[in-house]
N, C-alpha and C positions, 0 to 999 in steps of 0.2 A: 770333442772331448771337453768336459767341464773344467774350467780353470780351478785348480786346487786351492787357490787363494780365496775362492768364494766360500764364505761361511754359511753353514746351513741354519735354517730357522728351527726353533724348538719344535720337537715332536715331528720333524720332517725326515723323510728318507729319500735319497737319490741313488739311482742304480745306473751304471754305465757298462757297456759290453766288455770293455777291457781298459787297462791302464798301461799301455806299452811305453817303456822308458825311451828316452831320446836315443840312448845307445844300449843295445842288448849286449850280453856277455860275448866276448870274442876279440880277435885281433883287428886292429885298425891302423891305417897309415895316413898321416897328415901331410898333404902337399902344400907348399907355400911358394909364392912367386910375387914379384913386384914389377909393374910396368911404369916407366918414367917417360914423360913427354919432354923431348929435348927442344932447344931453341930453334933449330933449323926445321922443325916440324916432324922430325923422325922420332921414333920411340925406341926405348931400350928396355929389355926384360931381364930381370935378375932373379934367378932361382936359388932358393935356399936348400939346404939338405932336407930330405924327407925324414919325418919323425914317425916312428912306429910306437904304438902303445897298445895295451891290452886292458879291456874292461872285465873285471872279475865279478862273480856272483856265486851264491851257494850252488853246489853241484852234487855232492855225495852225502851231505848231511845238512840238517837245519838246526839252528839254535832253538831249543824248546821254548824259549821266551818269545820267539816269533809267533807262536800259536796263541791266539787270543781265547778261542773256545772251540769246542766240538759238539756236535749233536748227532745222535744221542750222546749224552755226557759220558765221560769215562767211567766205566764200572757201573753204569746205571741199569736199572731194570724197569721195563714198562712196555706198553703196547706201541711198537714203532712200525707196524707193518704197512702203514700208509705214508711213511716219511722217508725221503731220501737222506741218507747220512751226509753231513757236510762239515767242513772245518773252516774257521775264520782266522785269517792271518792279519797281523798288525801292520804289515807293509803293503801298501796299495799296489805296487808294481811287481811283487814277488812272482806271481804266476806267469809273467811274460818277460822276465829278466833274461831268460835263455831262449834260444831257438830249439824247437823240437828236432830239427835236422835241416840239411841243405834242401832248398827248394820248398820248404814249408812256410806258409804265411806267418807274419809276426804276431797275428792275433790269436794263434793257436797256443794254448798253455803247454808248458814242457813237463807238467806232472799231471797225474790223475789220481782219483780215489777209488780203490778196489775194495769191494766188500766180500768177505768169505765167511761161510758158516764154519763153525768149529769142526764139524764132521768132515767137511771138505778138506780142511787142513790135515786132519789125521789120516783120512783115507788116501790122500795123495802125498803124504809124507812131506808136507811143506813146513819148514821150520826156519827160524832165524839162523843166519850164518854171519859170523863176525869176521870180515875179510880185510886183508891189506888192499891198498889201492891197486897194486900190481895184479892181484888176483881178479879184480874187476875188469881190468883191461885185457888180460890174457885169457880169461875164461878157462874152460876145461872140456874134456871129451863129453859129447852129448849135451853141451850147454850152448845156447844161443846167447852170446854176450852182446852188450850194446856196442855199436860202431861209433867210437868217439875219437875226436882229435885231442891230442894231449896239449893241455894249456901249460903256461909257464909254471904255475903253482903245482900242477900235477907232476911235471918233470922233476921239479926241485924236491918234492916229497918222496917220489919213488927212488931217486938217486940217493937220498939220505938214508932210507931204510932197506932198500933192496939188497938181498944177500947178507944181511946182518941179523944177529939174533934179536928176536922181539922181546921187549920188556913190557910185561903187563901194566897197563895204566899209563905207559909212556909212548908206546908205538900207536899211531893213529889207525883205527880200524873202523869199518863201515858195515852197517846192517844190510843184508841182501836176502831175498828169497828166490828160490828156483821153482817156477810154476810149470807144470806140464802144458804143452802147447794146446792140447784138446780142451782143457779146463779154461785156460786163458782166453781161447778163442770164443768161449761161451759168454764170458763176463766182461771182457775189455771193451771200452767204447771205440767206435770207428774214428778215424782221423777227422772226418767232417763233423762228428758230434762233440768233439772236445771243447770247442769254443763256446758251446751252449751250456757246458757244465762249469763255467767259470765266469765271474764278473767282479767288478769293483763297486763298492757302495760307500756312501757317506751318510752318517747318522749323527743325531744330536747326542753328545756324550755327557750332558750335564746331569742326567739322572742315572748314569750307569752304576751298577753295584761295585764293579772292580775299579780300582784306581787306573786312570787312563792317561798316558802321556801324549796320546795322539789328539792334540787340541782341535784339529780340523775334522776329526771323525772319519778319516778315510781307512778302509779295510779292503782286503781281497778275500773272495769266498770261493771255495772249491767244493763241488757237489759230486756225489756218487751217482751211478746210473742203475743201481740195483736196490730193490726194496728188501728190507729184512724179512726173514721168515718167522712165523709164529712159533713160540716155544723153542727157540734156538739161541745158542750162544754165538756171537759174531765177533769177528776181528776186522777192523777197517785199517787199510794200509794206504798211506799217501806215498806213491812211488814215482820215481823219475822215468819218463819215457824218452829222454834224450838218447838218440842213437838207435831207437827202435821204431822209427817212423815207417819202415818197410813192413812191419808186422800189423799195422793198423788198418788194413784193407779187407781183413777177413779171408784172405786167400792163402797167404804164405803159411800161416799157422796151421791151415788144414791140409797142406801138402803131404802126400804119403811119406816122404822122407823125414818129416818132422814128427811123426806119430809117437816116437819114443824119446823125443828131445824135450828139454826144458828151457824156459826163458829166464835169464837172470835179470832181476829187477832190483834196483837200489831203493831201499826203504828209507824215506825221509822222516816219517812220523807214523805212529800207529796207536790204536787204543781198542779196548774191548767193551762190549755191552751185551745185555741180554734182552731179547724181545719176548716178553712174557706177560700175561695178565690181560685184563679187559681194557678196551679203549675208553676214552673220556665219555662218549655217548652212553655206553653200557653202564659205566659207573654212576652217571647221573640218573639213568633210568631206575637203578636199583638203590639209590642213595638212602631211601627211607625204609628199606626192607627190614633192617634190624634196628631202626631208630627207636629210642626210648627217652625217658627223662634224663636230664643231665645230672646224674647222681651215681654213687657207688652201688654196685650190686651187693646186697648183704647176704652172707651165708648164715642163715638162722641157726644152723647147728654149731657153728664156731663162735658167732657173735651173739651174745644174749643180753648184754648190758643195754637197757632201754635208752640211756643217754647217748651212747655211741650210735645206736640204730637211728635215733631221732636226728642226730647230726648228719649222718649219711643221707637220710631222707631229705634234708634241707640242702643237699648239694655240697656238703663239706667233706673234706678228706683230712687225714692226720699226716703231718709232715714233720721232719726233723727241724728243730729251731735252735740255733746257736746264739746264746745271749752275749751281750757286750762284755760281761765279766768272764767269759770263757766257759761258763756252764752250758749244758745241753738239756733240751727239753723237747717235748712234742706239743705242737700247737695245731689249732684248727685253721683251715684255709679253704676258701671257695672263690671261684672266678666271678666275673660280672654277670654271667648268665646263671640263674638259679631255677630249680624246678618248682618252686613255690613262691608266693608273694613274701618279700622280705621288707620289714618295716625300716624306714629311714632313720638313722641315728639322730639324736637331738642336735649334735654338733657335727658339722662337716668341714669347718674351717680349722685345719690343724697347722700348727707351727712347723712341725717336723714329723717324720715317720713314727717316731716313738709315741707321739701324742695321739696317734690314730690307733694304737693298740687297744683292743678290748679284752676284758677278762670274763670268762664264763665261770661263775661261781659254782654252778652245778657240777661241772666236770673238773674244776680247778685248772683249767687250761686257757692259754691266751688264744684270741682270735686275731690273726695277723692279716685278714683280708683287706681291710681299709689301709693298713700300714703299707702293705705291698703295693696296693693301687697308688698310694701317694708317691712312693718311691719310683714306681714305673713311670708315672706321669711326669715326675721331675726329670728323670733321665731322658725320657722322650723329648721333653721340652728343651733340655740342654743340648740335645743332638741336632735340633733344628736351628740353622743359622739365623733365620728371621726372628725366632724367639729370643735367642741370645742377644741379638742386636737391639731388640726392643727393651729387654731387661737392662742392658748396659746404659742405654739412653735414659731410661726412666730413673735409674740410680743416680746418674750424673745430674739430671735435672732436679731430682728430689734433694740431693745434697746441696746443690746451688741455691734452691729455694729456701731450705732450712737456714743455710748460712746467711743469706740476705735478710731473712726475717729476723734472725737473731741480731744481726748488725744494726738493722733498722731500729729495733726495740732498744738496743743499748745506746745507740748514738743519737737517737731522735731528740732526746731532751737536752743533750749537751751541745749539739751542732744545729739547732733549729734556725739560728740566725745566718748560718752559712749555706745550708742546703734546704731544698724543698723536698719533703717526703710525700707530697701529694701532687700527682700529675696535673690535677685541675686547679691548683692553687692560683696560678696566674690568671686563669679564666675567671675565678671568683673575684679577684681584685678588679678586673675590668668591669664586671657586672656591678660591683659595689661603688664604682666611680673613682677608684684609687688606682687607675691604670698607670700613674706616674711613679708608683712605688718601685724601688729597684728589684729586678728579677733575681731570684736565687737559682743556682745550678741544681738541676734535678738529681737527686741522689742515685737513683737507678741508672741514669745516663752516665754518671761519673764512674760507677762500678763497671759498666759494660764497655766504656770507651778507654778506660785506663787499665793497667795491670791490676786486676781486682785484689789479688793477694797483697801487693805492695800498698795499694790504696787503703785497704781496710787496716793493714798493719800500722800504717802511719797514723790513722785516726785513733785506733786503739792505744797506740803508744802515747799520743798526745793526751788522751783521756787518762791513761795510767799516770803519766807525769803530773797532770793537774790534781788528781785525787791524792797522789803521794805528797805533793806540796801542801795541799789543804789539810791532809791528815796529819 
């Protein structure tokens, strides 16, 4: 297993089979003893009291914030017939924090992703039920419930709410679905397949669109085993398989006695999507079928003004324009791609967006194309950290250079006997044979080695006092 402290390189992806935690959910007992070597060569063993503790993990529900993303995306529409649905969790160990059941290997995930077509849900009358925890454990007639050991938190919750009136929004309830055995037998993965439908991965998160608190980039991924059907609505369910390990061999679900029974599955997460439309290859093959020039289609029966027709032919469109003074108007706008050759304006160096506004005298309308481009470019630059850093450094250096140049010009005549304003002045003295002349401190060195503000203020103060006295 990869050490989770290892950081990943940019643009790199690491995948591991599983991320089993050191302790999975369940009850544990800690045995402690101490053996002491005595002087006479004998040993004495001291046993302390055994300590019992329980490791907790999500069981009947998941915090929605645990889900990082799902694919196909929630409520998306597209051609997904060649893609297995999957969901990404923010926690690396989530899929292995519980054991599927007694005697099942630790690398088998305790949940799976089941995909249903909307018609299957309707035809089999499969719908969400919002149940109390007691109802999950107890089941009902004709329902195969999960065989679960009650944990401390389960006992506490059931004793708190059992036999008492439920209060909407206050009494904990959990989503379940009851699936006919025959349908479930057709779509549920076998026990030996489960570990191949889950993995942990580490990715570089520096360029992620969503804010990510997972600095090391570790996630767990759960995949489905069923491809979506074309032109169908689908619902994907992430369900708990804990306590159902006996149903995952393809035999028990098919037993004659289970023909009319249903299996109760706890739903941890779900989402819907539609598989409809052409795939990427077909879209690319027909991308130019209806391609034309990048301009508005003109209805000659409704639009007869030659100025408007000409503007549309040049790739312009008319959009609402709200002025700074609150008034509203309609202005011309076009994007960077035009259907005809556009002449370059005489001036392209604008101080601000307003300076880039053009005015079309023929239509008495503004052209905001260059103004918009200026503003978009500015906002794009401000969004880039490197651009902002370079701009900040340039401003600081520019201000420092201006200040130093001003100080030099102001002080050069007054303090020429105390400071050297020419870095090569000493070199000139040596070349002229006057190397014994006293060296003066370099002005730029004095500014950079001392507190520049205090240094310049003291010189300016001295100059001010001198001029005031002389004046």
